[in-house]
C-alpha positions in Angstrom: 23.8 -37.6 -10.4 26.8 -35.7 -9.1 26.8 -35.0 -5.4 26.8 -31.2 -5.7 23.7 -31.4 -7.9 21.9 -33.7 -5.5 22.6 -31.2 -2.6 21.3 -28.2 -4.5 18.2 -30.1 -5.4 17.4 -30.4 -1.7 16.6 -26.6 -1.8 14.3 -26.9 -4.8 10.6 -26.1 -4.8 9.8 -29.6 -3.5 11.5 -28.6 -0.2 9.3 -25.5 0.2 8.3 -25.1 3.8 10.5 -27.8 5.2 13.4 -27.6 7.6 16.9 -28.0 6.0 19.1 -30.4 7.9 22.3 -29.0 9.4 24.6 -31.3 7.5 23.2 -30.2 4.2 24.3 -26.6 4.7 27.8 -27.6 5.4 27.8 -29.8 2.3 26.5 -26.9 0.2 29.2 -24.6 1.4 31.8 -27.1 0.2 30.3 -28.7 -2.9 27.7 -26.3 -4.4 28.8 -24.4 -7.6 30.3 -21.0 -6.8 27.7 -19.3 -8.9 24.9 -20.8 -6.7 26.4 -20.0 -3.4 25.3 -16.3 -3.2 21.7 -17.4 -3.8 22.1 -20.2 -1.2 23.5 -17.6 1.2 20.4 -15.4 0.9 18.3 -18.5 1.5 20.3 -19.2 4.7 20.0 -15.6 5.8 16.2 -15.8 5.4 16.2 -18.6 7.9 18.3 -16.6 10.3 21.4 -18.7 9.7 23.8 -15.7 9.5 27.0 -17.6 10.1 26.3 -20.2 7.4 25.1 -17.4 5.0 28.3 -15.4 5.4 30.4 -18.6 5.1 28.7 -19.4 1.8 29.6 -15.9 0.6 33.2 -16.3 1.7 33.5 -19.6 -0.1 32.0 -18.2 -3.2 34.4 -15.2 -3.1 37.4 -17.5 -2.6 36.2 -19.5 -5.6 36.4 -16.4 -7.8 33.0 -14.7 -7.4 33.9 -11.1 -6.2 30.2 -10.1 -6.2 29.7 -12.5 -3.2 31.7 -10.0 -1.2 29.0 -7.4 -1.6 26.3 -10.0 -0.7 28.2 -11.0 2.4 28.7 -7.3 3.4 24.9 -6.7 3.1 24.2 -9.7 5.3 26.7 -8.5 7.9 25.2 -5.0 7.8 21.7 -6.5 8.4 23.2 -8.3 11.5 24.5 -5.0 12.8 28.2 -5.9 12.3 29.0 -2.6 10.6 32.8 -2.6 10.8 33.1 -6.1 9.3 30.5 -5.1 6.6 32.5 -2.1 5.7 35.6 -4.2 5.3 33.8 -6.6 3.0 32.5 -3.7 1.0 36.0 -2.4 0.7 37.3 -5.7 -0.6 34.4 -5.7 -3.1 35.2 -2.2 -4.2 38.9 -3.2 -4.7 37.7 -5.7 -7.2 35.4 -3.3 -9.0 32.1 -4.7 -7.8 29.4 -2.2 -8.9 28.0 0.1 -6.1 30.1 -1.6 -3.4 31.7 1.8 -2.4 28.3 3.5 -2.4 26.8 0.8 -0.2 29.7 1.2 2.2 29.1 4.9 2.4 25.4 4.5 3.0 26.1 1.9 5.8 28.6 4.2 7.5 26.3 7.2 7.2 23.5 5.3 8.9 25.9 4.2 11.6 26.8 7.9 12.3 30.4 7.6 11.0 30.6 10.8 9.1 34.2 11.0 8.1 34.4 7.4 6.8 31.1 7.8 5.0 32.4 10.9 3.1 35.6 9.0 2.1 33.5 6.2 0.7 31.2 8.6 -1.2 34.4 10.2 -2.7 35.6 6.8 -3.7 32.3 5.9 -5.4 32.4 9.2 -7.2 35.9 8.5 -8.6 34.4 5.2 -9.8 32.0 7.2 -11.9 28.9 7.6 -9.7 28.2 11.4 -10.0 25.3 11.2 -7.5 27.8 10.0 -4.8 29.5 13.4 -5.2 26.2 15.1 -4.3 25.5 12.8 -1.4 28.9 13.3 0.1 28.4 17.1 -0.4 25.1 17.0 1.4 26.6 15.1 4.3 29.4 17.6 4.5 26.9 20.5 4.4 24.9 19.0 7.3 28.0 19.1 9.4 28.8 22.7 8.5 31.6 22.1 6.0 30.2 24.2 3.2 33.2 25.0 1.1 34.1 21.3 0.4 30.4 20.6 -0.1 30.0 23.3 -2.8 33.2 22.0 -4.5 31.7 18.5 -4.8 28.4 19.9 -6.1 30.3 21.8 -8.8 32.3 18.7 -9.7 29.1 16.7 -10.0 27.5 19.4 -12.2 30.5 19.5 -14.5 30.3 15.7 -14.7 26.8 16.0 -16.0 24.7 15.6 -12.9 21.4 17.3 -13.7 20.4 18.3 -10.1 23.7 19.1 -8.5 23.5 22.9 -8.6 19.8 22.8 -7.5 20.8 20.6 -4.5 23.5 23.1 -3.7 21.0 25.9 -3.7 18.7 23.9 -1.4 21.5 23.3 1.0 22.3 27.0 1.2 18.7 28.0 1.4 18.2 25.7 4.4 21.2 27.3 6.1 19.6 30.8 5.6 22.1 31.9 3.0 19.5 33.1 0.5 21.7 35.3 -1.7 24.2 32.5 -2.4 21.3 30.0 -2.9 19.7 32.3 -5.5 22.9 32.2 -7.5 23.0 28.4 -7.5 19.2 28.3 -8.3 19.7 30.7 -11.3 22.4 28.4 -12.7 20.2 25.4 -12.1 17.4 27.1 -14.0 19.8 27.8 -16.8 20.6 24.1 -16.8 16.9 23.4 -17.3 16.0 22.1 -13.8 12.2 22.1 -13.6 11.9 23.4 -10.0 14.7 26.0 -10.0 12.7 28.9 -11.3 10.1 28.4 -8.6 12.8 28.4 -6.0 14.2 31.6 -7.4 10.7 33.1 -7.2 10.3 32.0 -3.7 13.6 33.6 -2.5 12.8 36.8 -4.3 9.4 37.0 -2.7 10.9 36.4 0.7 13.3 39.2 0.1 10.3 41.5 -0.9 11.2 41.7 -4.6 7.7 40.8 -5.8 8.1 41.9 -9.4 11.3 39.8 -9.8 9.5 36.9 -8.2 6.6 37.2 -10.6 9.1 37.1 -13.5 10.5 33.9 -12.2 7.0 32.4 -11.7 6.1 33.3 -15.2 9.3 31.5 -16.4 8.3 28.5 -14.4 4.7 28.5 -15.8 6.1 28.8 -19.4 8.1 25.6 -18.8 5.0 23.8 -17.7 5.5 24.1 -13.9 2.3 24.6 -12.0 3.9 24.1 -8.6 4.3 27.7 -7.8 0.9 29.0 -9.0 -0.7 29.1 -5.5 2.5 30.6 -4.0 2.4 33.3 -6.6 -1.2 34.1 -5.9 -0.7 34.2 -2.1 2.4 36.4 -2.5 0.5 38.9 -4.7 -2.5 38.9 -2.3 -0.1 39.7 0.6 1.0 42.9 -1.2 -2.6 43.9 -2.1 -2.5 42.9 -5.8 -5.9 41.0 -5.7 -6.7 41.0 -9.4 -3.4 39.6 -10.3 -3.7 36.9 -7.6 -7.1 35.9 -8.9 -5.7 35.7 -12.4 -3.1 33.2 -11.2 -5.8 31.1 -9.7 -7.8 31.3 -12.9 -4.7 30.0 -14.8 -4.5 27.0 -12.5 -8.2 26.3 -12.8 -8.0 26.4 -16.6 -5.2 23.8 -16.5 -7.4 21.4 -14.4 -6.6 22.4 -10.8 -10.0 21.9 -9.1 -8.9 23.5 -5.9 -8.0 26.8 -7.6 -11.7 27.7 -8.0 -12.2 27.4 -4.3 -9.1 29.3 -3.5 -10.2 32.1 -5.9 -13.6 32.3 -4.3 -12.1 32.5 -0.9 -9.7 35.2 -2.1 -12.5 37.3 -3.5 -14.7 36.8 -0.4 -11.9 37.9 1.9 -11.7 41.2 0.0 -15.5 41.7 -0.3 -15.8 40.8 -4.0 -19.0 38.6 -4.2 -20.2 39.5 -7.7 -18.4 36.9 -9.7 -20.7 33.9 -9.0 -18.9 31.3 -11.1 -15.9 31.5 -8.7 -18.1 30.0 -6.0 -19.2 27.0 -8.1 -16.7 24.6 -6.4 -17.9 25.6 -2.9 -21.0 23.4 -3.3 -23.9 25.9 -3.7 -26.4 24.0 -5.9 -27.9 27.2 -7.3 -24.5 28.4 -8.4 -23.6 25.0 -9.8 -26.8 25.1 -11.9 -25.9 28.6 -13.0 -22.5 27.3 -14.2 -24.2 24.4 -16.1 -26.7 26.8 -17.8 -23.8 29.0 -18.9 -22.2 25.9 -20.5 -25.5 25.0 -22.1 -25.8 28.4 -23.6 -22.3 28.0 -25.0 -23.3 24.7 -26.6 -20.9 22.8 -24.3 -23.1 19.8 -23.6 -20.5 17.7 -21.8 -19.5 20.6 -19.6 -23.2 21.3 -18.8 -23.8 17.7 -17.9 -20.8 17.7 -15.6 -22.1 20.8 -13.7 -25.6 19.4 -13.5 -24.2 16.2 -12.0 -22.3 18.3 -9.4 -25.5 20.3 -8.6 -27.4 17.0 -8.2 -24.8 15.7 -5.8 -25.1 18.9 -3.9 -28.8 18.2 -3.4 -30.5 19.8 -6.4 -33.3 17.6 -7.9 -34.1 20.2 -10.6 -30.6 19.7 -12.0 -31.4 16.0 -12.8 -34.5 17.1 -14.8 -32.5 19.8 -16.6 -29.9 17.3 -17.6 -32.5 14.9 -18.9 -34.2 17.7 -20.9 -30.8 18.8 -22.3 -30.0 15.3 -23.5 -33.5 14.8 -25.0 -33.2 18.1 -26.9 -29.9 16.9 -28.4 -31.4 13.6 -29.5 -29.8 11.3 -26.8 -33.0 9.7 -25.6 -31.4 6.7 -24.0 -29.3 8.8 -21.6 -32.2 11.2 -21.1 -34.2 8.2 -19.7 -31.5 7.5 -17.2 -31.5 11.1 -15.9 -35.3 11.2 -15.8 -35.2 8.0 -13.8 -32.7 9.5 -11.3 -35.0 12.6 -10.9 -38.1 10.3 -10.5 -36.4 8.3 -7.8 -36.1 11.5 -5.8 -39.9 12.0 -6.1 -40.0 14.4 -9.0 -43.6 13.9 -10.3 -42.9 15.9 -13.5 -40.0 13.6 -14.3 -42.3 10.6 -13.9 -44.7 12.1 -16.4 -41.9 12.9 -18.8 -40.6 9.3 -18.4 -44.1 8.0 -19.3 -44.2 10.2 -22.4 -40.6 9.3 -23.5 -41.0 5.6 -22.9 -44.2 5.6 -25.0 -42.4 7.4 -27.8 -39.7 4.8 -27.6 -42.3 2.0 -28.0 -42.0 0.7 -24.4 -45.8 0.6 -23.7 -45.5 -1.4 -20.4 -42.9 0.9 -18.9 -44.9 4.0 -20.0 -48.0 2.7 -18.3 -46.1 2.0 -15.1 -44.7 5.5 -15.0 -48.1 7.0 -15.7 -49.5 5.1 -12.7 -46.6 6.2 -10.6 -47.1 9.9 -11.4 -50.9 9.6 -10.8 -50.3 8.0 -7.4 -47.7 10.6 -6.4 -50.3 13.1 -5.1 -51.3 10.6 -2.4 -47.9 10.9 -0.7 -47.0 7.3 -1.7 -45.5 7.5 -5.2 -45.4 4.1 -6.9 -42.3 3.2 -8.9 -42.6 0.3 -11.4 -41.3 -2.9 -10.1 -39.1 -3.2 -13.2 -37.7 0.3 -13.0 -34.0 0.2 -13.7 -33.3 2.8 -11.1 -34.4 0.5 -8.3 -31.9 -2.2 -9.5 -29.2 0.4 -10.0 -29.6 1.7 -6.5 -29.3 -1.7 -4.9 -27.7 -4.2 -7.3 -26.2 -6.2 -4.5 -29.7 -7.2 -3.2 -30.6 -9.2 -6.3 -29.1 -12.5 -5.0 -31.2 -12.2 -1.9 -34.3 -13.2 -3.8 -33.3 -16.9 -3.2 -32.8 -16.3 0.5 -35.5 -13.7 1.5 -38.6 -14.5 -0.5 -41.2 -11.8 -1.4 -44.6 -11.8 0.5 -46.9 -14.5 -0.9 -49.8 -12.1 -1.3 -48.0 -9.8 -3.7 -48.8 -10.4 -7.4 -46.0 -10.9 -9.9 -46.5 -7.5 -11.5 -47.2 -5.6 -8.3 -45.5 -2.2 -8.2 -43.0 -1.5 -5.5 -44.0 1.3 -3.1 -41.3 3.9 -2.4 -42.1 6.6 0.2 -41.9 10.2 -0.7 -40.0 12.6 1.5 -43.3 13.8 2.9 -44.6 10.5 4.1 -43.2 7.9 6.5 -41.8 4.7 5.1 -43.8 1.5 5.7 -42.0 -1.2 7.5 -40.5 -3.7 4.9 -41.7 -7.2 4.9 -38.9 -9.4 6.2 -39.4 -13.1 6.8 -39.0 -14.1 10.4 -35.6 -15.5 11.2 -35.4 -19.2 11.9 -35.2 -19.6 15.6 -34.1 -23.1 16.8 -36.4 -24.7 19.3 -35.2 -24.4 22.9 -33.1 -27.2 24.1 -34.8 -29.3 26.7 -32.4 -31.0 29.1 -32.3 -34.7 28.7 -33.1 -37.0 31.5 -30.2 -38.4 33.4 -28.5 -41.1 31.4 -30.3 -40.2 28.2 -28.3 -39.2 25.1 -28.7 -35.7 23.7 -30.4 -35.4 20.3 -27.9 -34.1 17.7 -29.0 -33.4 14.1 -27.7 -36.1 11.7 -25.8 -33.6 9.6 -24.0 -32.1 12.7 -22.8 -35.3 14.3 -19.1 -36.0 14.5 -17.9 -37.5 11.3 -20.9 -36.3 9.3 -20.1 -34.8 5.9 -20.1 -31.0 5.6 -22.9 -30.0 3.2 -23.6 -26.8 1.3 -27.1 -26.6 2.7 -25.8 -26.5 6.3 -23.3 -23.8 5.3 -26.1 -21.7 3.8 -28.1 -22.0 7.1 -25.0 -21.1 9.1 -24.5 -18.0 7.0 -28.1 -17.0 7.3 -27.9 -17.3 11.1 -24.8 -15.0 11.0 -26.8 -12.4 9.0 -24.7 -13.0 5.8 -27.7 -13.3 3.4 -25.7 -12.1 0.4 -23.1 -14.9 0.7 -25.9 -17.4 1.4 -27.6 -16.3 -1.8 -24.3 -16.7 -3.8 -24.0 -20.2 -2.5 -27.5 -21.1 -3.5 -27.1 -19.7 -6.9 -23.9 -21.7 -7.6 -25.6 -25.0 -8.1 -24.0 -25.3 -11.5 -20.5 -25.5 -10.0 -18.8 -28.7 -8.9 -19.6 -29.7 -5.3 -16.0 -29.5 -4.1 -15.7 -26.0 -5.4 -18.9 -25.0 -3.6 -17.7 -26.5 -0.3 -14.4 -24.7 -0.7 -16.2 -21.4 -1.2 -18.5 -22.1 1.7 -15.6 -22.7 4.0 -14.0 -19.4 3.0 -17.2 -17.5 3.5 -17.9 -19.1 7.0 -14.3 -18.5 8.2 -14.7 -14.8 7.3 -18.2 -14.4 8.6 -18.6 -16.2 12.0 -16.7 -18.0 14.7 -19.7 -19.9 16.1 -19.1 -23.4 17.4 -21.3 -24.9 14.7 -19.5 -23.0 12.0 -16.1 -24.1 13.4 -17.2 -27.7 13.5 -18.4 -27.5 9.9 -15.0 -26.2 8.7 -13.2 -28.9 10.8 -15.4 -31.6 9.2 -14.5 -30.3 5.8 -10.8 -30.3 6.8 -11.1 -33.9 7.8 -12.1 -34.8 4.2 -8.7 -33.6 3.0 -9.4 -29.9 2.2 -6.1 -28.4 3.1 -7.1 -24.7 3.2 -9.9 -25.6 5.7 -7.3 -26.7 8.2 -5.8 -23.2 8.3 -9.3 -21.6 8.3 -10.3 -23.7 11.3 -7.2 -22.5 13.2 -8.0 -18.9 12.4 -11.6 -19.3 13.6 -10.4 -20.8 16.8 -7.9 -18.0 17.2 -10.6 -15.4 16.7 -12.7 -17.2 19.3 -9.8 -17.0 21.8 -9.2 -20.7 22.0 -5.4 -20.4 21.7 -4.4 -23.9 22.5 -7.0 -25.4 20.2 -5.8 -23.0 17.5 -2.2 -24.1 18.0 -3.2 -27.7 17.4 -4.8 -26.9 14.1 -1.9 -24.6 13.1 0.4 -27.5 13.8 -1.8 -29.7 11.6 -1.7 -27.1 8.8 2.1 -26.8 9.0 2.5 -30.6 9.0 0.5 -30.6 5.8 2.9 -28.2 4.1 1.4 -24.8 4.9 4.4 -22.8 5.8 2.4 -19.7 6.5 0.6 -21.5 9.4 3.9 -21.4 11.3 4.2 -17.6 11.0 0.4 -17.2 11.8 0.8 -19.2 15.0 3.9 -17.2 16.0 2.1 -13.9 15.5 -0.9 -15.2 17.5 1.3 -16.0 20.4 3.1 -12.7 20.2 -0.2 -10.8 20.3 -1.3 -12.9 23.3 2.0 -11.9 25.0 3.5 -15.4 25.1 7.0 -14.3 23.7 8.9 -17.5 24.6 6.5 -19.8 22.7 6.2 -17.2 19.9 10.0 -17.3 19.4 9.9 -21.1 19.1 7.3 -20.8 16.3 9.1 -18.0 14.7 12.2 -20.2 14.6 10.3 -23.0 13.0 8.9 -20.6 10.4 12.4 -19.3 9.7 13.7 -22.8 9.3 10.9 -23.4 6.8 12.1 -20.4 4.7 9.6 -17.7 5.7 11.2 -14.4 4.8 9.6 -12.5 7.6 10.0 -14.8 10.6 13.6 -14.1 11.6 13.1 -10.3 11.5 9.8 -10.5 13.5 11.5 -12.7 16.1 14.2 -10.0 16.5 11.6 -7.3 16.9 9.7 -9.4 19.5 12.9 -9.9 21.5 13.7 -6.2 21.3 10.3 -5.4 22.6 10.5 -7.8 25.6 14.3 -7.2 26.2 15.9 -9.4 28.8 12.5 -10.6 30.2 12.3 -13.5 27.7 15.8 -15.0 27.6 18.7 -12.9 29.0 21.3 -12.2 26.4 19.4 -13.9 23.6 18.3 -10.8 21.7 21.8 -9.3 21.2 23.4 -12.7 20.4 20.6 -13.6 17.9 20.8 -10.2 16.2 24.6 -10.4 15.6 25.2 -14.1 15.3 21.9 -15.7 14.1 20.7 -19.2 14.7 22.4 -22.5 14.2 20.6 -25.3 12.3 18.8 -27.7 14.6 20.0 -25.9 17.7 19.7 -22.5 19.4 21.4 -19.2 19.1 24.8 -19.3 17.4 28.0 -18.7 19.4 30.1 -15.6 18.5 32.0 -16.1 15.3 34.4 -14.0 13.2 33.8 -12.7 9.7 37.2 -12.0 8.3 37.4 -10.9 4.7 38.1 -13.9 2.6 41.2 -14.2 0.5 40.3 -13.2 -3.0 42.6 -12.8 -6.0 43.8 -9.2 -6.2 42.3 -6.8 -8.7 44.3 -4.3 -10.8 45.2 -1.2 -8.8 42.9 1.9 -9.2 44.7 4.9 -10.6 45.0 7.9 -8.3 42.5 10.7 -8.7 43.1 14.4 -8.4 43.3 15.5 -4.7 40.0 16.9 -3.3 40.0 19.9 -0.9 40.6 19.1 2.7 37.6 19.3 5.1 37.8 21.5 8.1 38.9 18.7 10.3 42.2 18.7 8.5 41.9 15.2 7.0 42.2 14.8 3.2 38.6 13.9 2.2 39.5 12.2 -1.0 42.1 9.6 0.2 42.8 7.0 -2.5 43.5 4.3 0.1 40.6 2.1 1.2 39.3 3.6 4.4 39.4 1.4 7.4 36.7 1.5 10.0 37.9 1.5 13.6 36.3 -1.2 15.8 33.9 0.0 18.4 33.2 -1.4 21.9 30.9 -4.4 21.7 31.9 -5.3 18.2 32.1 -9.2 18.0 35.5 -8.9 16.3 37.0 -6.2 18.5 40.4 -6.9 20.0 
């Protein structure tokens, strides 16, 4: 095997979570294939090795990969070295690397360097990026240079940019120049922009030209734009045209806008028009909701009627459930009718119970029919009896089924005994719940006597599913306990793994922690991390660190980051930084950034001068923070010259905005490469 291949293999999946030796990075920079160096640079940057990452990009660029210049520029930008990053982007743009000029412009804009950012946007536009014209124009507009901005918007529109004129109108509207903005919006509407007509309507309404605004809203609606419907209604209401406003809300409601009904109801109520009941259906009045359903029923709209009956039931109407069941039965859908009758019966509707008994009998379900007959007969006593097999009972609490194995029914109850459900008029009887298992009080042993410990809880005893079930029950997690009991058909290792996961999320008791630790001692790798998390939740930080260390040693890279975060939350920044460094060395993509954030939070109180140096210079392999280092643009074979473009108008500051030369960024105080 060739040496370069052997070095690259060291960063393969088998090295996941392990620290990369310092010498390996130097060898990779020299011997790795140029096509691999950019990817290796990102891997180094993930570990906070900024100097090595930029060096790999430089060597890749010198070997003929110009795209590595853009990668290196991005890494320098992330390190806050804006001037050097811009130079690298400039070199990449000189070699026609896609989007290099645009990235330089974005970087300089974020850094507050307005003039240089505009230059780079212009350069990106000359390279064919029409959106860069618009972004440069918006930047000019924010700084008050309107004429050059509008010129760039127009250039972008002529080049085929679909939103350029609309963005120009937005810029002028934000500056309060409504008349000019309207002209640009009208041109954008002619170009087919979906929001331009609404913007035209809005400007006309603000100017008091309501009829003209309505015309524009109509054009927007004809094009499928429902954005301005509520604005149109509010504008019409403001000038007293209530019927027209309500008509706009009705349009929106017909197209599926649920809020439009409520807005229409509120509109009519504000102006004393209470006669149109259907408008109030969405406010939540059960009677009006039922009225709406009955209207649909008379119009043979079964689906619509059922939807309104459902809403009425949700608003508290029991009658709506019975009406829905009756509607379905009349239309021959007896199966769904049974479901709606059951919902009504569950709310104590005696007539629904009788109808259920009749319908179940007609369907040949004699047992269910007899059960519902008894339930209806007993309803007058104030204790309606629902059949034990009633589907509604299971549907209302399907999650309780697994508890049958954990919480047994009273022994005196026969197998076919009905289940009592209290009606609203009578108090509910106390449910029969088995008494919890209370361990016997511990009696202090005589001096010199050994304390009695259950055999399955002694150190070294195997973790068992039965003990896990008992621990879950003690924590009140009967559902999980039932799932474990019902999983006897699964392999034992799988059941133990699931039990550990359940315990770690349910309790942090000492016995539960000891159970998970015993499982970890048998070789269950996830249990090591779960034990650490349980100890952390219990506040036993030092013990948790021991187990996080054990998990990391076993190859769990995430354990390093979890330990660092635990220490950071407990305000131990110095130790947290050490664990963050280990996590970064292991390739965790979040560790280096979180370490920087932690150092920024604590400032100079942790390690004076470390935060700034680490941010700009990164770490060194196997050591501490890197010393200051330069990031000169690497020597790359020159690319063909870019032909000069037509001159763009000068900005108000007198500098030609569209210079063809590659704009240099002046160094600022504190820059690592400043003279």
